[in-house]
Residue, then its C-alpha position, 0 to 999 in steps of 0.5 A: m590350184g597348182a600349175g601341175t594340177t592345172a596342166f593335168l586337168v587340161a591334158l585330160a579334158i579331151v583325150i582321143a584314142f588311137v585307131f588304124y585306118f586301112i588302105i588296101n592298094g590292091l596287092p595281095n600282101s598289102l597291110p593297113t596304114i597305121f596311125t599313132t600318137t605319143e600322148n601320155l595318159s593318166y587315169p581317174t580314180t575318183t567319182i561323183s554322183q551322175t544322172t544316168i541316161p538310158q544306154n539306148q539314148t546315149i548310143a542313138y545320140d552318138l550314132s546321130l553324130i556320126n551320121t551327121d558328119r558322114n552326111t556333111f561329106g556326102l557319105k551314106n549313113v551307117s546303121l547300128s550293129n547288133e554286135t556288142s564289141g563296142q559296149q563290151h570294150a567301153d565297159s571294160m575300160l571303165l571297170s578296170g581303169y585303162f585306156s587302150h585298144w588292147d584289153v586286160y586279156g591282151m586282146k586287140p579289137y578284131m580278136r574280141y570281135t571274133l569271140l563276140g560273134g562278129r564276122g565282118a571287119v572292124s576298125e576301132n575308135i576310142a576316146y574318153i573325157y575326165r573332169s573332176n567336177g563332173i561330166s555331162v554325158l551328151s555334151s561330152l559325146a558331142q565334144m569327142e565326136h567333133n574332135l575325132v573328126y575336126n581336131d584329129l590331125q595333130c593327135c593322130n594324123n586324122g586316123h579317127r576322121y578317116n575311120i568315121l568317114d570311110p565310105a566302105h563302112t556299113t555298120v557301127s557298134i557303139g559303146v558308152a560307159y561312164n561314172g560321175t567324172t569319166i566317160y569312155l566311148a568306143q566306136d567299132f566301125i564294121n564292113n559287112y559285105i559277106s553273107w556267111f553260109y553254114g556257120t562259117p567261117e569255121d575251123s577244126n583241127n586246123n582245117v578252115m572252111l569259108k562259104g559265103s556270098v558277096p553282093s552284086g558288083y563285088s567278088l572274093s579277092d584274097i585271103e591272108v593269114t596274120y599271126d600275133p604272139p600268145l595272149q598275156s594278161l595286162t594290168s592298167a599300168q602296162l596298158a598305159r605304156a608302149p606298145y599298148n598305148s598306141s595304135y594296133g595292127y593285124g600282126q605279122t602277115i605270114a601267108g596267103v591262100g593260093y588256088t588253081i583254076g582252069g589249070k592256072r595256079y595263083y600264089y603269093p610271090n612274097l608270102t608263104t602260099i597255102n594251097a586251098s583244097t577247095y576253091t570254088i566260085q559260082g556267081n557271087n558265091f564262094d566255097v574255100a577250104f584250106n589247112i593252117g597246120s603247117l603255119v601252126q607247126q612253124y609259129g606255134e601258140g598264138e592268134y591266127t587271123l584270116l583277112v578276107f579281101v573283097n574286090n569292088a568290081t565297079q571301082r577300078s582304082c583308089s579314089t580320094y574323097s572330100s572327107g580325106g579318106t581313100y577307098c580302094t578296089n580291094f579292102v578287108a571285108s571280114t576277119y576271123t581269129i583262130f586261137i591256138n594253145n601251146s598244144g597246137q589246138e584251137y581253144t576259146p579264151s575266157g573272160i570276154 
């Protein structure tokens, strides 16, 4: 075996993906801290026979690995989400032979999450292993989980570790897809803190309605709007190059939703402020309505994502945990992406 082949196999033995881990510092216009890496990746094209393990077994096993790591650092378990975003992305990567948080439709995790019915806030880890002589599914999952938590510093500034050990997460959508030589893992960690009412979030003719409830000890904090350029189809070759082979963010923050209560106006001094037509809070319930038409006129076709922040009233400032993660008073509890076409109208992308 030549030196080039050996180096290739070693480089592909353990591959850890890219993830964002958000740390909100309480300012209305604060954004996630992004972790990245500069690894160059290649993708396998050969397969060999592989014994199939039931999907529920692989997912349950990965969930047990996650919660074992969380328990080691004194954190609560996350439960398995009913949302399918993790499996959808793992299947997509295996089917099309790519490795990226973006997909072949040009969508990021939070966009896919909205289309698949998710209404919390998602933070994605992805990883894969390739071995020409075949893989062991369960041992590969254990190896990937170990490296995401304990060998992540040099690769990704511990972004995956912080994501797994984030105290704010409540559920996780897990995806495992494999053939004889390759296994893909997607872990979509989710913050589910808002109980949504009346089918909201809802948008129609650029009018947005948000009606829901937060748990005791929490309150609605801020609502921001971010913008991403129009979707474009991507090939596996494109997904292997920058910027698609790195971490992702929410896009450009373009506005915040302001309101008036008790004669006092609340606005965003460093952002465009959209004045809510309705902004009512009764106990833990909230009812908010606003129009993003002015933003659509300004920015045009693209993806407009609402970031709904909640405040943990029982925790007044950021704290650093033994896991290395930081959890702050304000954090993103829900995202909702609105897709706008070149006519300025909402539409639902196909393909997911």
